[in-house]
Short mmCIF file of the C-alpha atoms (twelve columns), coordinates in Angstrom:
data_MODEL
# 
_entry.id   MODEL 
# 
loop_
_atom_site.group_PDB 
_atom_site.id 
_atom_site.type_symbol 
_atom_site.label_atom_id 
_atom_site.label_alt_id 
_atom_site.label_comp_id 
_atom_site.label_asym_id 
_atom_site.label_seq_id 
_atom_site.Cartn_x 
_atom_site.Cartn_y 
_atom_site.Cartn_z 
_atom_site.pdbx_PDB_model_num 
ATOM 1   C CA . MET A 1   -12.682 9.688   -34.614 1 
ATOM 2   C CA . ASN A 2   -13.909 8.412   -31.236 1 
ATOM 3   C CA . LEU A 3   -11.868 7.386   -28.208 1 
ATOM 4   C CA . PHE A 4   -12.062 3.660   -28.949 1 
ATOM 5   C CA . SER A 5   -10.665 4.050   -32.470 1 
ATOM 6   C CA . ILE A 6   -7.835  6.226   -31.105 1 
ATOM 7   C CA . VAL A 7   -6.986  3.542   -28.532 1 
ATOM 8   C CA . VAL A 8   -6.993  0.862   -31.228 1 
ATOM 9   C CA . LYS A 9   -4.573  2.976   -33.273 1 
ATOM 10  C CA . GLY A 10  -2.123  2.744   -30.380 1 
ATOM 11  C CA . GLY A 11  -1.263  -0.823  -31.304 1 
ATOM 12  C CA . ILE A 12  -0.717  -4.037  -29.394 1 
ATOM 13  C CA . LEU A 13  1.104   -2.362  -26.485 1 
ATOM 14  C CA . MET A 14  -2.182  -0.759  -25.480 1 
ATOM 15  C CA . ILE A 15  -3.198  -4.204  -24.162 1 
ATOM 16  C CA . PRO A 16  -0.532  -4.446  -21.407 1 
ATOM 17  C CA . ILE A 17  -1.107  -0.763  -20.583 1 
ATOM 18  C CA . PHE A 18  -4.813  -1.514  -20.170 1 
ATOM 19  C CA . LEU A 19  -3.981  -4.528  -17.985 1 
ATOM 20  C CA . CYS A 20  -1.752  -2.279  -15.862 1 
ATOM 21  C CA . SER A 21  -4.680  0.084   -15.344 1 
ATOM 22  C CA . VAL A 22  -6.933  -2.798  -14.239 1 
ATOM 23  C CA . ILE A 23  -4.306  -4.097  -11.790 1 
ATOM 24  C CA . ALA A 24  -3.767  -0.583  -10.426 1 
ATOM 25  C CA . ILE A 25  -7.491  -0.045  -9.824  1 
ATOM 26  C CA . ILE A 26  -7.821  -3.378  -8.006  1 
ATOM 27  C CA . VAL A 27  -4.809  -2.694  -5.773  1 
ATOM 28  C CA . ILE A 28  -5.831  0.903   -5.007  1 
ATOM 29  C CA . VAL A 29  -9.388  -0.064  -4.029  1 
ATOM 30  C CA . GLU A 30  -8.242  -3.083  -1.990  1 
ATOM 31  C CA . ARG A 31  -5.537  -1.154  -0.101  1 
ATOM 32  C CA . TRP A 32  -7.744  1.877   0.502   1 
ATOM 33  C CA . LEU A 33  -10.533 -0.256  1.981   1 
ATOM 34  C CA . TYR A 34  -8.077  -2.275  4.071   1 
ATOM 35  C CA . LEU A 35  -6.309  0.767   5.509   1 
ATOM 36  C CA . ARG A 36  -9.610  2.532   6.159   1 
ATOM 37  C CA . ASN A 37  -10.854 -0.461  8.157   1 
ATOM 38  C CA . MET A 38  -7.624  -0.420  10.180  1 
ATOM 39  C CA . SER A 39  -8.172  3.152   11.384  1 
ATOM 40  C CA . ILE A 40  -9.169  3.550   15.027  1 
ATOM 41  C CA . ASN A 41  -8.665  6.005   17.853  1 
ATOM 42  C CA . ALA A 42  -5.453  4.433   19.176  1 
ATOM 43  C CA . ARG A 43  -5.332  6.591   22.309  1 
ATOM 44  C CA . SER A 44  -8.872  5.633   23.323  1 
ATOM 45  C CA . PHE A 45  -8.146  1.949   22.659  1 
ATOM 46  C CA . ILE A 46  -4.990  1.974   24.792  1 
ATOM 47  C CA . LEU A 47  -6.882  3.636   27.648  1 
ATOM 48  C CA . GLN A 48  -9.544  0.917   27.494  1 
ATOM 49  C CA . VAL A 49  -6.911  -1.814  27.591  1 
ATOM 50  C CA . LYS A 50  -5.092  -0.096  30.448  1 
ATOM 51  C CA . SER A 51  -8.325  0.120   32.441  1 
ATOM 52  C CA . LEU A 52  -8.948  -3.600  31.958  1 
ATOM 53  C CA . ILE A 53  -5.398  -4.518  32.957  1 
ATOM 54  C CA . ILE A 54  -5.555  -2.380  36.092  1 
ATOM 55  C CA . LYS A 55  -8.717  -4.295  37.012  1 
ATOM 56  C CA . LYS A 56  -6.847  -7.573  36.335  1 
ATOM 57  C CA . ARG A 57  -9.264  -8.411  33.522  1 
ATOM 58  C CA . ILE A 58  -6.507  -9.751  31.289  1 
ATOM 59  C CA . THR A 59  -8.783  -12.072 29.299  1 
ATOM 60  C CA . ASP A 60  -11.118 -9.178  28.519  1 
ATOM 61  C CA . ALA A 61  -8.132  -7.103  27.363  1 
ATOM 62  C CA . VAL A 62  -7.096  -9.904  24.999  1 
ATOM 63  C CA . VAL A 63  -10.653 -10.262 23.664  1 
ATOM 64  C CA . LEU A 64  -10.908 -6.504  23.093  1 
ATOM 65  C CA . SER A 65  -7.607  -6.550  21.188  1 
ATOM 66  C CA . LYS A 66  -8.796  -9.462  19.041  1 
ATOM 67  C CA . LYS A 67  -12.050 -7.698  18.173  1 
ATOM 68  C CA . THR A 68  -10.343 -4.411  17.277  1 
ATOM 69  C CA . ALA A 69  -9.082  -4.278  13.696  1 
ATOM 70  C CA . SER A 70  -5.932  -2.214  13.980  1 
ATOM 71  C CA . PRO A 71  -2.156  -2.735  13.942  1 
ATOM 72  C CA . VAL A 72  -1.977  -1.157  17.411  1 
ATOM 73  C CA . ALA A 73  -4.532  -3.701  18.647  1 
ATOM 74  C CA . LYS A 74  -2.502  -6.573  17.169  1 
ATOM 75  C CA . ILE A 75  0.715   -5.590  18.936  1 
ATOM 76  C CA . THR A 76  -1.247  -4.928  22.119  1 
ATOM 77  C CA . LYS A 77  -2.706  -8.431  21.968  1 
ATOM 78  C CA . ALA A 78  0.785   -9.895  21.541  1 
ATOM 79  C CA . GLY A 79  1.940   -8.017  24.621  1 
ATOM 80  C CA . VAL A 80  -1.101  -8.667  26.833  1 
ATOM 81  C CA . GLU A 81  -0.942  -12.401 26.096  1 
ATOM 82  C CA . ARG A 82  2.473   -12.321 27.796  1 
ATOM 83  C CA . TYR A 83  1.233   -10.404 30.804  1 
ATOM 84  C CA . ASN A 84  3.465   -10.715 33.875  1 
ATOM 85  C CA . ARG A 85  6.325   -12.065 31.757  1 
ATOM 86  C CA . PRO A 86  9.838   -10.497 31.637  1 
ATOM 87  C CA . ARG A 87  10.093  -7.134  29.881  1 
ATOM 88  C CA . GLN A 88  12.374  -8.509  27.147  1 
ATOM 89  C CA . GLU A 89  9.916   -11.277 26.280  1 
ATOM 90  C CA . ILE A 90  7.032   -8.807  26.017  1 
ATOM 91  C CA . LYS A 91  9.163   -6.467  23.919  1 
ATOM 92  C CA . GLU A 92  10.180  -9.241  21.512  1 
ATOM 93  C CA . ALA A 93  6.564   -10.370 21.123  1 
ATOM 94  C CA . ILE A 94  5.420   -6.825  20.336  1 
ATOM 95  C CA . GLU A 95  8.289   -6.293  17.865  1 
ATOM 96  C CA . SER A 96  7.519   -9.577  16.114  1 
ATOM 97  C CA . ALA A 97  3.817   -8.676  15.860  1 
ATOM 98  C CA . GLY A 98  4.780   -5.207  14.615  1 
ATOM 99  C CA . LYS A 99  6.908   -6.641  11.801  1 
ATOM 100 C CA . ALA A 100 4.041   -8.904  10.742  1 
ATOM 101 C CA . GLU A 101 1.648   -5.947  10.724  1 
ATOM 102 C CA . ILE A 102 4.019   -3.797  8.657   1 
ATOM 103 C CA . TYR A 103 4.207   -6.620  6.110   1 
ATOM 104 C CA . GLN A 104 0.411   -6.740  5.929   1 
ATOM 105 C CA . LEU A 105 0.136   -2.956  5.649   1 
ATOM 106 C CA . GLU A 106 2.635   -2.807  2.785   1 
ATOM 107 C CA . SER A 107 1.112   -5.782  0.959   1 
ATOM 108 C CA . ASN A 108 0.512   -5.070  -2.770  1 
ATOM 109 C CA . LEU A 109 2.011   -1.584  -2.562  1 
ATOM 110 C CA . GLY A 110 5.034   -2.942  -4.403  1 
ATOM 111 C CA . VAL A 111 2.722   -4.036  -7.223  1 
ATOM 112 C CA . LEU A 112 1.259   -0.539  -7.450  1 
ATOM 113 C CA . GLY A 113 4.732   0.991   -7.489  1 
ATOM 114 C CA . THR A 114 5.767   -1.373  -10.274 1 
ATOM 115 C CA . VAL A 115 2.715   -0.460  -12.354 1 
ATOM 116 C CA . ALA A 116 3.471   3.243   -11.818 1 
ATOM 117 C CA . ALA A 117 6.952   2.690   -13.263 1 
ATOM 118 C CA . VAL A 118 6.142   0.183   -16.009 1 
ATOM 119 C CA . ALA A 119 3.051   1.812   -17.586 1 
ATOM 120 C CA . PRO A 120 4.880   4.964   -18.834 1 
ATOM 121 C CA . LEU A 121 7.780   2.812   -20.076 1 
ATOM 122 C CA . LEU A 122 5.356   0.678   -22.075 1 
ATOM 123 C CA . GLY A 123 3.951   3.904   -23.499 1 
ATOM 124 C CA . PHE A 124 7.398   5.099   -24.545 1 
ATOM 125 C CA . LEU A 125 8.153   1.689   -26.049 1 
ATOM 126 C CA . GLY A 126 4.949   1.912   -28.073 1 
ATOM 127 C CA . THR A 127 5.967   5.349   -29.332 1 
ATOM 128 C CA . VAL A 128 9.413   4.105   -30.389 1 
ATOM 129 C CA . THR A 129 8.037   1.071   -32.222 1 
ATOM 130 C CA . GLY A 130 5.337   3.260   -33.815 1 
ATOM 131 C CA . MET A 131 7.933   5.741   -35.049 1 
ATOM 132 C CA . ILE A 132 9.970   2.893   -36.472 1 
ATOM 133 C CA . ARG A 133 6.931   1.659   -38.406 1 
ATOM 134 C CA . ALA A 134 6.190   5.162   -39.636 1 
ATOM 135 C CA . PHE A 135 9.683   5.660   -41.020 1 
ATOM 136 C CA . ILE A 136 9.716   2.182   -42.539 1 
ATOM 137 C CA . GLN A 137 6.559   3.202   -44.400 1 
ATOM 138 C CA . VAL A 138 8.270   6.368   -45.581 1 
ATOM 139 C CA . GLN A 139 11.222  4.341   -46.815 1 
ATOM 140 C CA . ASN A 140 8.983   1.827   -48.603 1 
ATOM 141 C CA . LEU A 141 7.287   4.692   -50.425 1 
ATOM 142 C CA . GLY A 142 10.646  5.969   -51.511 1 
ATOM 143 C CA . GLY A 143 10.189  9.216   -49.627 1 
ATOM 144 C CA . ASN A 144 7.225   10.163  -51.828 1 
ATOM 145 C CA . VAL A 145 4.941   11.024  -48.925 1 
ATOM 146 C CA . ASP A 146 3.387   14.269  -47.817 1 
ATOM 147 C CA . ALA A 147 3.455   15.673  -44.284 1 
ATOM 148 C CA . SER A 148 0.003   14.316  -43.449 1 
ATOM 149 C CA . VAL A 149 1.156   10.708  -43.891 1 
ATOM 150 C CA . LEU A 150 4.149   11.195  -41.610 1 
ATOM 151 C CA . ALA A 151 2.132   13.192  -39.067 1 
ATOM 152 C CA . GLY A 152 -0.550  10.495  -38.975 1 
ATOM 153 C CA . GLY A 153 2.014   7.838   -38.162 1 
ATOM 154 C CA . ILE A 154 3.592   9.983   -35.451 1 
ATOM 155 C CA . TRP A 155 0.373   10.843  -33.618 1 
ATOM 156 C CA . GLU A 156 -0.668  7.206   -33.685 1 
ATOM 157 C CA . ALA A 157 2.678   6.331   -32.084 1 
ATOM 158 C CA . LEU A 158 2.206   8.996   -29.399 1 
ATOM 159 C CA . VAL A 159 -1.116  7.468   -28.321 1 
ATOM 160 C CA . THR A 160 0.721   4.811   -26.297 1 
ATOM 161 C CA . THR A 161 2.810   7.432   -24.504 1 
ATOM 162 C CA . ALA A 162 -0.326  9.344   -23.534 1 
ATOM 163 C CA . ALA A 163 -1.991  6.130   -22.346 1 
ATOM 164 C CA . GLY A 164 1.061   5.067   -20.341 1 
ATOM 165 C CA . LEU A 165 1.298   8.437   -18.613 1 
ATOM 166 C CA . ALA A 166 -2.461  8.462   -17.980 1 
ATOM 167 C CA . VAL A 167 -2.029  5.212   -16.027 1 
ATOM 168 C CA . GLY A 168 1.331   5.967   -14.420 1 
ATOM 169 C CA . ILE A 169 0.613   9.432   -12.997 1 
ATOM 170 C CA . PRO A 170 -2.477  8.453   -10.921 1 
ATOM 171 C CA . CYS A 171 -0.618  5.334   -9.756  1 
ATOM 172 C CA . ILE A 172 2.234   7.448   -8.382  1 
ATOM 173 C CA . ILE A 173 -0.228  9.756   -6.614  1 
ATOM 174 C CA . PHE A 174 -2.150  6.891   -5.003  1 
ATOM 175 C CA . TYR A 175 1.056   5.008   -4.176  1 
ATOM 176 C CA . ASN A 176 2.411   7.990   -2.243  1 
ATOM 177 C CA . TYR A 177 -0.942  8.522   -0.523  1 
ATOM 178 C CA . LEU A 178 -1.245  4.894   0.557   1 
ATOM 179 C CA . GLN A 179 2.408   4.798   1.604   1 
ATOM 180 C CA . SER A 180 1.839   7.827   3.819   1 
ATOM 181 C CA . LYS A 181 -1.079  6.005   5.476   1 
ATOM 182 C CA . VAL A 182 1.140   2.990   6.109   1 
ATOM 183 C CA . GLU A 183 3.832   5.223   7.617   1 
ATOM 184 C CA . TYR A 184 1.236   6.720   9.950   1 
ATOM 185 C CA . PHE A 185 0.207   3.251   11.164  1 
ATOM 186 C CA . VAL A 186 3.873   2.356   11.709  1 
ATOM 187 C CA . TYR A 187 4.303   5.572   13.691  1 
ATOM 188 C CA . GLU A 188 1.263   4.686   15.811  1 
ATOM 189 C CA . MET A 189 2.692   1.253   16.579  1 
ATOM 190 C CA . GLU A 190 6.101   2.662   17.483  1 
ATOM 191 C CA . GLU A 191 4.557   5.399   19.606  1 
ATOM 192 C CA . ASN A 192 2.332   3.015   21.578  1 
ATOM 193 C CA . SER A 193 4.622   -0.015  21.866  1 
ATOM 194 C CA . THR A 194 6.688   1.477   24.699  1 
ATOM 195 C CA . SER A 195 3.597   2.566   26.634  1 
ATOM 196 C CA . ILE A 196 2.104   -0.915  26.229  1 
ATOM 197 C CA . ILE A 197 5.264   -2.535  27.590  1 
ATOM 198 C CA . ASP A 198 5.477   -0.103  30.523  1 
ATOM 199 C CA . MET A 199 1.789   -0.580  31.277  1 
ATOM 200 C CA . LEU A 200 2.139   -4.370  31.425  1 
ATOM 201 C CA . ILE A 201 5.356   -4.311  33.453  1 
ATOM 202 C CA . GLN A 202 4.048   -1.785  35.993  1 
ATOM 203 C CA . SER A 203 0.801   -3.696  36.414  1 
ATOM 204 C CA . GLY A 204 2.715   -6.938  36.877  1 
ATOM 205 C CA . GLU A 205 5.002   -5.345  39.456  1 
ATOM 206 C CA . ARG A 206 2.039   -4.041  41.428  1 
ATOM 207 C CA . GLU A 207 0.517   -7.507  41.404  1 
ATOM 208 C CA . ASP A 208 3.782   -8.959  42.781  1 
ATOM 209 C CA . GLU A 209 3.814   -6.381  45.561  1 
ATOM 210 C CA . PHE A 210 0.260   -7.271  46.558  1 
ATOM 211 C CA . SER A 211 1.036   -10.987 46.512  1 
ATOM 212 C CA . ILE A 212 4.105   -10.447 48.778  1 
ATOM 213 C CA . GLU A 213 2.037   -8.466  51.239  1 
# 
């Protein structure tokens, strides 16, 4: 008996389990590529922006932030665009941009988490319905069945449980991995947001001093 025939024996619930696996693969690949493209050397980027701001090249700092694909770059852009504005206004802009970036980072992770939970449950449901069918068959035969008939029905029912777990376990692993990457990006934004605000405020204050003189 080959793998395909075993899968077919699992019954109709193998279809939604298969669909769950397809959805999981799409989400995992999409999120992994997205998060990989968002990775930069945040410290080096902030130093570049700081150098441009010190030189009063605000437009260049905005352009650099636009070209850099990273959550840190997005919140930096929001702050730099409000250069020489009150601290509270800069802070609110950075916080608003940060919330938008967190939403983008967590996009589709909920779907992956749902698949991780639902796939094993579908497998267990398939096992329960398969066991019910097996015992109905036993009853219809008046109990005149040997162990091989009952065992055959049971292992066919267990196929869905195995399939559900085979989908659910990798989903949990990848969900936790991707979630940890998102948490790292959030940490980067939180760590750099204060330095961005201070950098803009200090530069603005120096500019005011020069203009007074």
